[in-house]
C-alpha positions in Angstrom: 83.2 -145.3 255.8 81.5 -148.5 256.9 79.9 -150.9 254.5 76.4 -149.8 255.5 77.4 -146.1 254.9 78.7 -147.0 251.5 75.5 -148.8 250.6 73.4 -145.9 251.8 75.5 -143.5 249.8 75.2 -145.5 246.6 71.4 -145.9 247.1 71.1 -142.1 247.8 72.9 -141.3 244.6 70.6 -143.6 242.6 67.6 -142.0 244.3 68.8 -138.5 243.6 69.5 -139.2 239.9 66.1 -140.8 239.3 64.2 -138.1 241.3 66.1 -135.3 239.5 65.3 -136.8 236.1 61.6 -137.2 237.0 61.0 -133.7 238.5 63.1 -132.1 235.7 60.8 -133.6 233.1 57.7 -132.6 235.1 59.0 -129.1 235.3 59.6 -128.9 231.6 56.1 -130.3 231.0 54.8 -127.4 233.0 56.8 -124.9 230.9 59.5 -124.4 233.5 63.3 -125.0 233.3 64.2 -128.4 234.6 66.4 -126.8 237.3 63.3 -125.4 239.0 62.0 -128.9 239.5 65.3 -130.1 240.8 65.6 -127.2 243.3 62.1 -127.7 244.5 62.8 -131.5 245.0 65.9 -130.6 247.0 63.9 -128.3 249.2 61.1 -130.8 249.8 63.5 -133.6 250.6 65.1 -131.3 253.3 63.9 -130.4 256.7 60.9 -128.5 255.3 59.0 -131.7 254.7 57.7 -133.4 257.9 60.2 -131.4 260.0 63.2 -133.3 258.6 62.0 -136.8 259.1 62.4 -137.6 255.4 65.8 -136.0 255.2 67.1 -137.8 258.3 65.9 -141.1 257.0 67.1 -140.8 253.4 70.3 -138.9 254.1 71.7 -139.7 257.5 74.4 -137.6 258.9 77.1 -140.2 258.3 76.8 -139.9 254.5 76.2 -136.2 254.1 79.9 -135.3 254.0 80.3 -137.6 251.1 77.3 -136.1 249.3 78.7 -132.7 249.9 82.1 -133.7 248.3 80.3 -135.0 245.2 78.1 -131.8 245.1 81.2 -129.6 245.3 82.8 -131.6 242.4 79.7 -131.0 240.3 79.8 -127.3 241.3 83.4 -126.9 240.2 82.6 -128.3 236.7 79.4 -126.3 236.4 81.2 -123.0 237.2 84.0 -123.9 234.8 81.3 -124.3 232.1 79.8 -120.9 233.1 83.2 -119.3 232.5 83.7 -121.2 229.3 80.4 -120.1 227.9 81.2 -116.4 228.5 81.6 -115.1 224.9 83.8 -112.0 224.9 83.2 -111.6 221.1 79.4 -111.1 221.7 80.2 -108.1 224.0 82.0 -106.2 221.3 78.9 -106.1 219.2 76.5 -105.2 222.0 77.5 -101.5 222.2 75.8 -98.8 224.1 72.4 -100.7 224.5 74.0 -103.5 226.4 76.1 -101.2 228.6 73.0 -99.2 229.6 71.1 -102.3 230.3 73.8 -103.8 232.4 73.9 -100.6 234.5 70.2 -100.6 235.0 69.8 -104.3 235.7 72.7 -104.3 238.2 72.9 -101.0 240.0 69.2 -100.4 240.6 68.6 -103.8 242.3 71.9 -103.5 244.1 70.9 -100.1 245.5 67.5 -101.3 246.6 69.2 -104.4 248.1 71.4 -102.1 250.3 68.2 -100.6 251.6 66.7 -104.1 252.1 69.8 -105.1 254.1 69.2 -102.2 256.6 65.7 -103.4 257.0 66.9 -107.0 257.7 70.0 -106.2 259.8 68.1 -105.5 263.0 66.7 -109.1 263.0 69.9 -110.9 262.0 72.6 -108.9 263.7 75.5 -110.0 261.5 79.0 -110.0 262.8 80.2 -107.9 259.9 77.5 -105.4 259.1 79.3 -103.9 256.0 79.8 -107.3 254.4 76.2 -108.3 255.2 74.8 -105.2 253.5 76.9 -105.6 250.4 76.1 -109.3 250.1 72.3 -108.6 250.3 72.8 -106.0 247.5 74.6 -108.6 245.3 72.1 -111.4 246.2 69.1 -109.5 244.8 71.0 -108.3 241.7 72.1 -111.7 240.4 71.0 -113.0 237.0 71.4 -116.7 236.1 73.3 -116.7 232.8 73.2 -120.5 232.3 69.5 -120.9 233.1 68.7 -117.9 230.9 70.5 -119.5 228.0 68.4 -122.7 228.4 65.2 -120.6 228.5 66.1 -118.8 225.3 67.0 -122.1 223.6 63.7 -123.7 224.7 61.7 -120.8 223.4 63.5 -120.4 220.1 64.9 -117.0 221.0 68.6 -117.7 220.7 68.9 -116.2 217.2 66.9 -113.1 218.0 68.3 -109.7 218.7 66.7 -109.5 222.2 67.9 -113.0 223.0 71.5 -112.0 222.1 71.1 -108.8 224.1 69.8 -110.7 227.1 72.7 -113.1 227.0 75.3 -110.4 226.7 73.8 -108.4 229.6 73.4 -111.5 231.8 77.0 -112.5 231.1 78.3 -109.2 232.2 76.1 -109.2 235.3 77.4 -112.7 236.2 81.0 -111.5 235.8 80.2 -108.5 238.0 78.4 -110.7 240.6 81.3 -113.1 241.0 83.8 -110.3 241.2 81.7 -108.6 243.8 81.3 -111.8 245.8 85.0 -112.4 245.8 85.5 -108.9 247.1 82.8 -109.3 249.8 84.2 -112.6 250.9 87.7 -111.1 251.1 86.2 -108.2 253.2 84.5 -110.7 255.6 87.6 -112.8 255.8 88.0 -116.4 256.7 88.2 -117.6 260.3 91.8 -118.6 261.2 93.3 -117.2 257.9 95.1 -114.0 257.3 93.2 -111.4 255.3 96.2 -110.5 253.0 96.1 -113.9 251.3 93.1 -112.9 249.2 95.3 -110.3 247.6 97.1 -113.1 245.9 94.1 -113.4 243.6 95.4 -110.4 241.6 98.8 -112.0 240.6 97.1 -115.4 240.2 94.6 -113.9 237.7 97.5 -112.3 235.8 99.4 -115.6 235.7 96.3 -117.4 234.3 95.9 -114.8 231.6 99.6 -114.2 230.6 101.1 -117.7 231.2 98.5 -120.4 231.6 96.2 -119.4 228.7 99.0 -119.4 226.1 100.5 -122.6 227.5 97.1 -124.3 227.3 96.7 -123.1 223.7 100.0 -124.6 222.7 99.3 -127.9 224.5 95.8 -128.3 223.1 97.0 -127.4 219.6 99.3 -130.4 219.8 96.3 -132.6 220.5 95.2 -132.1 216.9 92.0 -130.7 215.4 89.9 -132.2 218.2 91.8 -130.2 220.8 89.8 -129.9 224.0 87.6 -132.9 223.3 90.5 -135.3 222.8 91.1 -137.6 225.8 94.2 -135.8 226.8 92.7 -132.4 226.2 89.6 -133.2 228.3 91.7 -134.5 231.2 93.9 -131.4 231.1 90.8 -129.2 231.2 89.2 -130.9 234.1 92.4 -131.1 236.1 93.0 -127.4 235.4 89.5 -126.4 236.7 90.0 -128.5 239.8 93.5 -127.1 240.5 92.3 -123.5 240.0 89.4 -124.1 242.4 91.8 -125.5 245.0 94.1 -122.4 244.6 91.3 -119.9 245.3 90.1 -121.9 248.2 93.6 -121.7 249.7 93.5 -117.9 249.1 90.4 -117.7 251.3 87.9 -117.4 248.5 85.2 -119.9 247.5 86.4 -122.6 245.1 83.8 -121.7 242.6 85.7 -118.4 241.9 88.7 -120.4 240.7 86.7 -122.7 238.5 84.9 -119.8 236.9 88.1 -117.9 236.4 89.7 -121.0 234.7 86.8 -121.2 232.4 87.1 -117.5 231.5 90.8 -117.9 230.5 90.4 -121.1 228.5 91.3 -120.7 224.9 88.2 -120.9 222.8 88.2 -123.5 220.0 88.0 -122.1 216.5 85.6 -124.8 215.4 82.1 -124.4 216.9 81.5 -128.2 216.9 84.6 -128.8 219.1 83.4 -126.2 221.6 79.9 -127.7 221.7 81.4 -131.2 222.1 83.4 -130.0 225.1 80.4 -128.3 226.6 78.2 -131.3 226.0 80.7 -133.7 227.7 81.1 -131.4 230.7 77.3 -130.8 231.0 76.8 -134.6 230.9 78.9 -134.9 234.0 77.4 -132.0 235.8 73.9 -133.3 234.9 74.7 -136.3 237.1 76.4 -134.4 240.0 74.4 -131.1 240.2 71.3 -132.9 241.5 73.4 -133.9 244.5 74.1 -130.3 245.0 70.4 -129.5 245.0 69.9 -132.0 247.8 72.8 -130.7 249.8 71.5 -127.2 249.4 67.9 -128.3 250.2 69.1 -129.8 253.5 69.9 -126.3 254.7 66.5 -124.9 253.8 63.7 -125.1 256.4 60.5 -123.3 255.3 58.4 -124.9 258.0 59.5 -122.4 260.7 59.4 -119.1 258.8 56.5 -117.6 260.8 54.7 -114.3 260.2 57.9 -112.3 260.5 59.6 -114.5 257.9 56.7 -114.0 255.6 57.0 -110.3 255.9 60.7 -110.5 255.2 60.1 -112.8 252.2 57.6 -110.3 250.8 60.2 -107.5 251.2 62.8 -109.6 249.5 60.5 -110.5 246.6 59.4 -106.9 246.2 63.0 -105.6 246.1 64.3 -108.4 243.9 61.5 -108.3 241.2 61.0 -104.5 241.2 64.7 -103.7 241.2 65.5 -106.1 238.3 62.5 -105.3 236.2 62.3 -101.6 236.7 66.1 -101.1 236.3 66.3 -103.1 233.1 63.1 -101.7 231.6 64.1 -98.1 232.2 67.6 -98.6 230.9 66.3 -100.4 227.8 63.7 -97.7 227.1 66.4 -95.0 227.4 68.2 -96.7 224.4 65.1 -96.6 222.2 63.8 -100.2 222.7 60.0 -100.1 222.7 58.0 -101.0 225.8 57.2 -104.6 224.9 60.8 -105.4 223.9 62.1 -103.7 227.1 59.6 -105.7 229.2 60.7 -109.0 227.6 64.3 -108.1 228.3 63.5 -107.2 231.9 61.6 -110.4 232.4 64.6 -112.4 231.1 67.0 -110.6 233.4 64.8 -111.4 236.4 65.9 -115.1 236.1 68.1 -116.2 239.0 68.0 -120.0 239.3 71.2 -121.9 240.2 73.5 -118.9 240.1 71.5 -117.4 243.0 71.8 -120.7 245.0 75.6 -120.8 244.5 75.9 -117.1 245.6 73.7 -117.8 248.7 75.8 -120.9 249.6 78.9 -118.7 249.5 77.3 -116.3 251.9 76.1 -119.0 254.2 79.5 -120.7 254.3 81.2 -117.3 254.9 78.8 -116.6 257.8 77.3 -113.6 256.1 73.8 -114.9 256.4 72.2 -117.6 258.5 70.1 -120.6 257.4 66.8 -118.8 258.0 67.7 -115.9 255.6 69.3 -118.4 253.3 65.9 -120.3 253.1 64.0 -117.1 252.3 66.4 -116.1 249.5 66.3 -119.7 248.0 62.5 -119.4 247.9 62.9 -116.0 246.1 65.3 -117.6 243.6 62.7 -120.3 242.8 59.8 -117.9 242.4 61.6 -115.3 240.3 62.9 -118.0 237.9 59.5 -119.7 237.7 57.9 -116.3 236.8 60.0 -116.0 233.6 58.1 -118.5 231.5 54.5 -117.3 232.2 55.5 -113.7 231.9 57.2 -114.3 228.5 54.1 -116.1 227.2 51.9 -113.2 228.3 54.2 -110.5 226.9 54.7 -112.3 223.6 51.1 -113.5 223.1 51.8 -117.2 223.9 53.9 -119.7 222.1 57.5 -119.1 221.2 59.0 -115.8 220.2 59.1 -115.2 216.5 61.8 -113.2 214.7 59.2 -110.7 213.6 58.5 -109.9 217.2 62.1 -109.9 218.4 64.4 -108.8 215.6 65.3 -105.2 215.1 63.1 -103.5 212.6 65.4 -100.6 211.5 68.5 -98.8 212.5 67.7 -95.2 213.3 70.5 -92.6 213.8 70.2 -90.7 217.1 70.0 -87.0 216.6 72.1 -86.4 219.7 75.0 -88.8 219.1 74.7 -89.9 215.5 74.9 -93.4 216.8 72.5 -96.0 215.4 69.7 -97.2 217.7 67.7 -100.4 217.2 63.9 -100.2 217.1 62.2 -103.5 217.9 58.9 -104.6 216.4 
């Protein structure tokens, strides 16, 4: 790296951080998650605006590999946090309602996505048709657990029954999506690498669960009551996430799988304040690095050359994504006794995609499952479906934030068929 390149890189980082902060605050002022503003800013700074003149001036080719490296670091830490936030205890109390909702919100859009893939396949002629079809199915069935959690927090819905149900369902959907993506990437294979190496993920996951997790618990217990948030503990956590990401990358899977898996197996602190302190510290770092990822992702999005055929494809993608998620979740929720409005609120929340969709699309792009044109269309779908969530919630809930009277269960009613209690929502 030359001195000029170093200066440009540092100036770019300063620009990215400032722009991300500004557009994030603007998005929140408009009632949207800050991530929406950051994604849109990344797209506008890419080749979409003025046919790439802005992108080429601000982010010359010489510094882009360094920006990509920083973006990947932020992505590793973000996916570790996603895994760490996965609360297995919440799933035990979700019961039959969450199970049915997961099936509806995952399988229905996935099935429609398979049909969409056969519509798209003639225009894109992928090298691996099976992997392409499966990937499109997963891409339209993703729900963004982290963004959903922020939306619930912003609207005061975290303590409500529907909020807890949405988080439980989204968490399981996320877990299913990452597992499916790992399988699809293994099916597609990596150029120049033996396919059998991805099978090493099975013993690696077992080693993490049976050996690494207990070892981490003992080491962190020695750090004292602060555990994960002590200097030694935090260094160990970050190093472990990076090492796990490196391992899965060597196996032929995307590094985010390893970071997510390490977050899943991390021992959970008994004290809630320690866990929150760890999450806060890690989010602070990702808050600085993730905007770089949005820029790197935006450099691959070119909406200026979509054309009429692209608009038709975008319409089909939007129709399948929204209809599949909403209808699947709504029908499943109604089948478990949740009234129409509660089911509609839950379906709206599950239609949130955000950053999770971008990461999944990046995996598909890097694996050669989709090209940059289709990647651009799906990124636009992710932005629109996430932006829809806030206005739809305001409309369904009569404006303002959700109250407990609206979203808490009213009574427990035994089912005549199974004897199992069912919630009725006001």
